[in-house]
C-alpha positions as CSV (number, residue, x, y, z in Angstrom):
1,X,9.8,13.2,-0.1
2,X,10.3,12.8,-3.6
3,X,10.1,9.7,-4.6
4,X,13.1,7.8,-7.3
5,X,11.6,6.6,-10.9
6,X,9.7,2.7,-10.7
7,X,7.1,1.6,-12.1
8,X,3.9,2.4,-11.2
9,X,1.6,-0.3,-8.6
10,X,-1.1,0.0,-11.3
11,X,-2.2,2.2,-13.3
12,X,-5.8,3.5,-12.5
13,X,-8.6,6.1,-13.9
14,X,-5.4,6.9,-16.9
15,X,-7.3,8.3,-19.8
16,X,-5.7,8.3,-22.8
17,X,-4.1,11.8,-23.7
18,X,-5.5,11.3,-27.0
19,X,-8.9,13.4,-27.8
20,X,-11.4,10.6,-27.3
21,X,-15.4,10.4,-27.9
22,X,-16.5,11.9,-24.8
23,X,-13.3,13.0,-23.4
24,X,-11.9,16.0,-22.4
25,X,-9.1,18.2,-24.6
26,X,-5.8,18.2,-23.0
27,X,-5.0,20.3,-20.9
28,X,-2.5,23.7,-22.2
29,X,0.7,22.4,-23.2
30,X,-0.6,19.1,-23.1
31,X,1.0,16.6,-26.2
32,X,-1.9,15.6,-28.6
33,X,-1.3,12.6,-31.4
34,X,-1.9,15.1,-35.2
35,X,-4.6,13.5,-36.8
36,X,-3.6,10.3,-39.0
37,X,-0.2,10.0,-36.9
38,X,1.2,6.5,-37.2
39,X,0.6,4.7,-34.2
40,X,4.0,4.8,-32.2
41,X,2.9,8.3,-31.8
42,X,0.4,7.7,-30.6
43,X,1.7,5.5,-27.6
44,X,4.3,8.0,-27.5
45,X,1.9,10.3,-26.1
46,X,-0.1,7.7,-24.1
47,X,4.0,6.8,-22.5
48,X,4.4,11.1,-21.9
49,X,0.2,10.9,-20.1
50,X,1.4,8.5,-17.9
51,X,4.7,10.4,-16.8
52,X,2.6,13.3,-16.4
53,X,0.0,11.7,-14.0
54,X,3.5,9.9,-12.2
55,X,4.4,13.2,-11.4
56,X,2.0,15.4,-10.5
57,X,1.4,12.4,-7.7
58,X,4.5,12.4,-6.8
59,X,4.4,16.9,-6.0
60,X,0.5,16.3,-4.6
61,X,1.6,13.6,-1.9
62,X,3.6,15.1,-0.1
63,X,1.8,18.4,0.5
64,X,-1.1,15.8,1.6
65,X,0.3,14.7,4.0
66,X,1.7,18.1,5.1
67,X,-0.9,19.6,5.1
68,X,-4.0,17.6,4.7
69,X,-6.4,18.0,1.8
70,X,-8.2,21.6,3.3
71,X,-4.8,22.6,3.3
72,X,-3.6,21.6,-0.8
73,X,-5.2,23.5,-3.6
74,X,-4.9,22.7,-6.9
75,X,-2.2,25.8,-7.7
76,X,-0.2,24.4,-4.7
77,X,0.5,20.7,-6.5
78,X,0.3,22.5,-10.1
79,X,3.8,24.7,-8.4
80,X,5.4,21.8,-6.7
81,X,5.1,20.0,-10.0
82,X,5.6,22.6,-12.8
83,X,3.0,21.8,-14.2
84,X,-0.7,23.8,-15.2
85,X,-3.4,23.1,-12.6
86,X,-5.8,22.4,-15.8
87,X,-3.2,19.1,-16.1
88,X,-4.4,18.3,-13.2
89,X,-8.3,18.0,-13.3
90,X,-7.3,16.9,-17.4
91,X,-6.2,13.5,-15.2
92,X,-7.6,13.0,-12.0
93,X,-11.0,15.6,-13.1
94,X,-10.8,16.2,-9.0
95,X,-8.2,17.2,-6.0
96,X,-10.0,14.6,-4.2
97,X,-9.8,12.3,-6.8
98,X,-5.9,13.0,-6.7
99,X,-6.0,12.2,-3.0
100,X,-7.0,9.1,-3.2
101,X,-4.9,7.4,-5.7
102,X,-1.9,9.4,-4.0
103,X,-2.8,7.5,-0.9
104,X,-3.8,4.5,-2.5
105,X,-0.2,4.5,-4.3
106,X,1.2,5.1,-1.2
107,X,0.0,2.6,1.0
108,X,0.8,0.0,-2.4
109,X,4.6,1.5,-1.6
110,X,4.5,0.8,1.7
111,X,3.5,-2.9,1.0
112,X,6.4,-3.6,-1.6
113,X,9.0,-2.2,1.0
114,X,7.7,-4.1,4.0
115,X,8.1,-7.2,1.6
116,X,11.7,-6.4,0.6
117,X,12.4,-5.1,4.7
118,X,11.0,-8.9,5.7
119,X,13.0,-10.6,2.8
120,X,16.0,-11.5,5.0
121,X,14.8,-12.9,7.9
122,X,15.2,-15.5,9.6
123,X,12.7,-17.1,11.4
124,X,8.8,-16.0,12.2
125,X,9.4,-13.9,14.9
126,X,12.4,-11.7,13.1
127,X,9.7,-11.5,9.6
128,X,7.1,-9.7,11.9
129,X,9.0,-7.9,13.2
130,X,9.9,-6.8,10.1
131,X,7.2,-6.3,8.4
132,X,5.8,-4.0,11.5
133,X,8.7,-2.1,12.1
134,X,8.8,-0.7,8.7
135,X,4.3,-0.7,8.4
136,X,4.8,2.1,11.9
137,X,7.9,3.7,10.6
138,X,5.6,5.1,8.0
139,X,2.6,6.9,7.4
140,X,1.0,5.7,4.9
141,X,-1.4,3.6,6.3
142,X,-2.5,7.3,8.3
143,X,-2.8,8.6,4.7
144,X,-4.4,5.8,3.6
145,X,-7.3,6.2,6.7
146,X,-8.0,8.8,5.2
147,X,-9.3,8.2,1.9
148,X,-11.1,5.9,3.4
149,X,-13.6,8.5,5.1
150,X,-13.1,10.6,2.4
151,X,-15.1,7.7,0.2
152,X,-17.3,6.7,2.4
153,X,-18.7,10.3,1.5
154,X,-17.6,10.3,-1.9
155,X,-18.7,6.8,-3.2
156,X,-17.6,7.4,-6.9
157,X,-14.3,7.2,-6.2
158,X,-14.9,3.6,-4.2
159,X,-13.7,1.2,-6.3
160,X,-10.0,2.6,-6.6
161,X,-9.6,2.0,-2.6
162,X,-11.5,-1.7,-2.7
163,X,-9.3,-2.6,-6.1
164,X,-6.0,-1.1,-4.0
165,X,-7.1,-3.6,-0.7
166,X,-7.6,-6.8,-3.2
167,X,-4.6,-6.1,-4.6
168,X,-2.5,-5.6,-1.4
169,X,-4.4,-8.8,0.4
170,X,-3.5,-10.2,-2.5
171,X,0.0,-9.5,-3.0
172,X,0.2,-10.0,0.6
173,X,-0.8,-13.7,0.7
174,X,1.5,-14.3,-2.3
175,X,5.0,-12.9,-0.4
176,X,3.6,-14.7,2.8
177,X,3.3,-17.6,1.5
178,X,6.7,-17.5,0.0
179,X,8.0,-16.8,3.2
180,X,6.5,-20.2,4.3
181,X,7.8,-22.4,1.8
182,X,11.3,-21.4,1.6
183,X,11.5,-21.3,5.4
184,X,9.2,-24.4,5.7
185,X,7.5,-22.3,8.2
186,X,4.1,-24.3,10.0
187,X,1.6,-21.3,9.1
188,X,-1.3,-20.7,12.4
189,X,-3.2,-19.7,9.4
190,X,-4.3,-19.6,5.5
191,X,-1.6,-16.9,3.5
192,X,-4.8,-14.8,2.7
193,X,-6.4,-14.8,6.5
194,X,-2.9,-14.2,7.7
195,X,-2.6,-10.7,4.9
196,X,-6.4,-9.5,5.6
197,X,-5.3,-10.5,9.4
198,X,-2.0,-8.7,9.7
199,X,-3.2,-5.3,7.2
200,X,-6.4,-4.4,9.7
201,X,-4.7,-4.9,12.3
202,X,-2.2,-2.4,10.5
203,X,-4.7,0.1,10.3
204,X,-6.7,-0.4,13.1
205,X,-3.6,0.1,15.6
206,X,-2.3,2.4,13.7
207,X,-5.1,5.5,13.2
208,X,-6.0,4.5,17.1
209,X,-2.2,5.4,17.6
210,X,-2.3,9.1,15.6
211,X,-5.1,9.4,17.9
212,X,-3.3,9.5,20.9
213,X,-0.1,10.7,20.1
214,X,2.4,7.3,19.7
215,X,5.1,7.3,18.6
216,X,6.4,4.4,15.9
217,X,8.3,2.9,18.9
218,X,4.9,2.7,21.0
219,X,3.7,1.5,17.6
220,X,5.6,-1.4,16.2
221,X,5.0,-2.4,20.5
222,X,1.6,-2.4,20.9
223,X,0.7,-4.4,16.8
224,X,3.3,-6.4,17.3
225,X,1.4,-7.4,20.9
226,X,-2.0,-7.6,18.8
227,X,-0.8,-9.9,15.6
228,X,0.7,-12.0,18.3
229,X,2.7,-15.2,15.4
230,X,1.6,-15.5,12.1
231,X,4.0,-19.2,12.1
232,X,6.2,-21.4,13.7
233,X,9.7,-22.5,12.7
234,X,10.8,-26.2,11.8
235,X,12.7,-26.1,15.1
236,X,9.9,-24.7,17.3
237,X,7.2,-27.5,15.8
238,X,9.6,-30.1,16.9
239,X,10.2,-28.3,19.9
240,X,6.3,-28.1,20.7
241,X,5.6,-31.7,19.3
242,X,9.0,-33.1,21.9
243,X,7.3,-31.2,24.5
244,X,3.9,-32.8,23.8
245,X,5.0,-36.5,23.8
246,X,6.9,-35.7,26.9
247,X,4.0,-34.8,28.7
248,X,2.8,-37.4,27.1
249,X,4.6,-39.9,28.9
250,X,4.6,-38.1,32.3
251,X,0.4,-38.8,32.1
252,X,1.4,-42.4,31.3
253,X,4.0,-42.9,33.8
254,X,1.7,-41.3,36.3
255,X,-1.5,-43.3,35.5
256,X,-0.2,-46.7,36.1
């Protein structure tokens, strides 16, 4: 699935395409600055390198989603990206590293889309439903779960996953805290705890659901059930206080 050009959620393991000590030489067709070139030429070369990395990620992601890691070859990705196979190994070294970076990037794209989908929510329940419906409608979480499994055997790829998870939690906590403050809701947990709990439940529910053949609607319903309420609106809190006050008054009347 083609993506519109957006700023990458992160730049991970990106190397300057220019020659450096210990770095591989640029692949065939790869631009490289000549000795003595001005700084703006080096910046242009780095920009071209970032664009090529993004192009390769865009081409690889749908192939990995459809065919999996073992069913996708470097040649397949190079053909889809109209690039050289050597450019893939230059920028990512291995197919496994490219797979993990695709999965991490897609998860952060999903997190961004989830936040956008929930912006118009007027109540905590609408907010939670918008988040969950967006997350369970995509396969990005299942894709990321495959990357998690891969890093168990490839610990050299674990730092990328760790940075992705930390960014996922920090940005989720920031977005949630902003919504709570903007609407005056009363959060049932600290923002960081809410964010970590949300994504832990999302990964568990979706991995289990995919294994059991559940539909997106079933995944959504199950995740909503497990997640429960995340916050209360001011009106909900007022009603709860009113009920508590009435209960206390009734108890006093009975005692008297």
